[in-house]
C-alpha positions as a Markdown table, in Angstrom:
| # | Residue | x | y | z |
|---|---|---|---|---|
| 1 | Met | -62.4 | -61.5 | -87.4 |
| 2 | Ile | -60.2 | -59.4 | -89.7 |
| 3 | Glu | -60.0 | -56.7 | -87.1 |
| 4 | Ala | -58.9 | -59.1 | -84.5 |
| 5 | Ala | -56.2 | -60.6 | -86.8 |
| 6 | Tyr | -55.0 | -57.0 | -87.5 |
| 7 | Met | -54.8 | -56.2 | -83.8 |
| 8 | Val | -52.8 | -59.4 | -83.1 |
| 9 | Leu | -50.4 | -58.7 | -86.0 |
| 10 | Ile | -49.8 | -55.1 | -84.8 |
| 11 | Gln | -49.2 | -56.2 | -81.2 |
| 12 | Val | -46.9 | -59.0 | -82.2 |
| 13 | Leu | -44.9 | -56.7 | -84.5 |
| 14 | Leu | -44.7 | -54.0 | -81.7 |
| 15 | Ala | -43.6 | -56.6 | -79.2 |
| 16 | Ser | -41.0 | -58.0 | -81.6 |
| 17 | Phe | -39.7 | -54.5 | -82.2 |
| 18 | Gly | -39.5 | -54.0 | -78.4 |
| 19 | Gly | -37.6 | -57.3 | -78.1 |
| 20 | Leu | -35.2 | -56.3 | -80.9 |
| 21 | Ala | -34.6 | -52.9 | -79.3 |
| 22 | Arg | -33.9 | -54.6 | -76.0 |
| 23 | Gln | -31.3 | -56.9 | -77.6 |
| 24 | Leu | -29.7 | -54.0 | -79.3 |
| 25 | Tyr | -29.7 | -51.9 | -76.2 |
| 26 | Ser | -28.3 | -54.6 | -73.9 |
| 27 | Lys | -24.9 | -53.8 | -72.6 |
| 28 | Glu | -24.3 | -57.5 | -71.8 |
| 29 | Asn | -24.1 | -58.5 | -75.4 |
| 30 | Lys | -21.2 | -56.6 | -76.9 |
| 31 | Arg | -21.4 | -58.6 | -80.1 |
| 32 | Leu | -24.9 | -59.7 | -81.1 |
| 33 | Gly | -25.3 | -62.6 | -83.6 |
| 34 | Asn | -28.3 | -63.2 | -85.8 |
| 35 | Val | -29.4 | -66.1 | -83.5 |
| 36 | Ala | -29.6 | -63.8 | -80.4 |
| 37 | Leu | -31.6 | -61.2 | -82.3 |
| 38 | Leu | -34.0 | -63.8 | -83.8 |
| 39 | Lys | -34.4 | -65.4 | -80.4 |
| 40 | Gly | -35.2 | -62.0 | -78.7 |
| 41 | Cys | -37.7 | -61.2 | -81.5 |
| 42 | Ala | -39.4 | -64.7 | -81.3 |
| 43 | Ile | -39.8 | -64.5 | -77.5 |
| 44 | Ala | -41.2 | -60.9 | -77.8 |
| 45 | Ala | -43.6 | -62.0 | -80.5 |
| 46 | Phe | -45.0 | -64.7 | -78.3 |
| 47 | Ile | -45.4 | -62.2 | -75.5 |
| 48 | Gly | -47.1 | -59.8 | -77.9 |
| 49 | Ala | -49.6 | -62.4 | -78.9 |
| 50 | Met | -50.4 | -63.3 | -75.2 |
| 51 | Asn | -50.7 | -59.6 | -74.5 |
| 52 | Tyr | -53.3 | -59.3 | -77.3 |
| 53 | Phe | -55.5 | -61.9 | -75.6 |
| 54 | Ile | -55.2 | -60.3 | -72.2 |
| 55 | Thr | -55.9 | -56.8 | -73.4 |
| 56 | Ala | -58.7 | -57.9 | -75.7 |
| 57 | Ser | -60.4 | -59.8 | -72.9 |
| 58 | Ile | -60.5 | -56.7 | -70.7 |
| 59 | His | -61.5 | -54.5 | -73.6 |
| 60 | Leu | -58.5 | -52.2 | -73.3 |
| 61 | Glu | -58.3 | -49.2 | -75.7 |
| 62 | Ala | -56.2 | -50.0 | -78.7 |
| 63 | Asn | -53.4 | -47.5 | -78.3 |
| 64 | Leu | -52.9 | -48.5 | -74.7 |
| 65 | Ala | -52.8 | -52.2 | -75.7 |
| 66 | Phe | -50.2 | -51.3 | -78.4 |
| 67 | Ala | -48.1 | -49.6 | -75.8 |
| 68 | Phe | -48.3 | -52.6 | -73.5 |
| 69 | Ser | -47.2 | -54.8 | -76.3 |
| 70 | Gly | -44.1 | -52.8 | -77.0 |
| 71 | Leu | -43.2 | -52.6 | -73.3 |
| 72 | Cys | -43.9 | -56.3 | -72.8 |
| 73 | Gly | -41.6 | -57.0 | -75.8 |
| 74 | Trp | -38.9 | -54.9 | -74.2 |
| 75 | Ile | -39.2 | -56.6 | -70.8 |
| 76 | Gly | -39.1 | -60.0 | -72.5 |
| 77 | Pro | -38.8 | -63.2 | -70.5 |
| 78 | Ser | -39.6 | -61.5 | -67.2 |
| 79 | Val | -43.2 | -61.1 | -68.4 |
| 80 | Ile | -43.4 | -64.8 | -69.1 |
| 81 | Asp | -42.1 | -65.5 | -65.6 |
| 82 | Leu | -44.7 | -63.1 | -64.1 |
| 83 | Phe | -47.6 | -64.6 | -66.1 |
| 84 | Ser | -46.6 | -68.2 | -65.2 |
| 85 | Glu | -46.1 | -67.4 | -61.5 |
| 86 | Tyr | -49.5 | -65.7 | -61.5 |
| 87 | Leu | -51.2 | -68.7 | -63.2 |
| 88 | Met | -49.5 | -71.2 | -61.0 |
| 89 | Lys | -50.8 | -69.4 | -57.9 |
| 90 | Lys | -54.2 | -69.0 | -59.4 |
| 91 | Val | -54.7 | -72.8 | -60.0 |
| 92 | Gly | -52.9 | -73.7 | -56.8 |
| 93 | Met | -49.8 | -75.3 | -58.2 |
| 94 | Lys | -46.4 | -74.8 | -56.7 |
| 95 | Gln | -43.3 | -73.9 | -58.7 |
């Protein structure tokens, strides 16, 4: 149980860092406010948590799972869109 909590925490932090890096890198936002940075980190943290459950269910090696979390945090809302589209198709719902 402790090991799983540790894995979730690391993946959430890595994804948050990826989201923060993306916000700082973005050329669209010339002036970033605290709200934009916090929003990017929060979205990325959610994605990191979801990434943990996916990578844990397929028993992915920890370093690879950590890398996926950082990348998913960088990609941000696009990952949520891809997951939701996949799930909608899987259960037969239309978007």
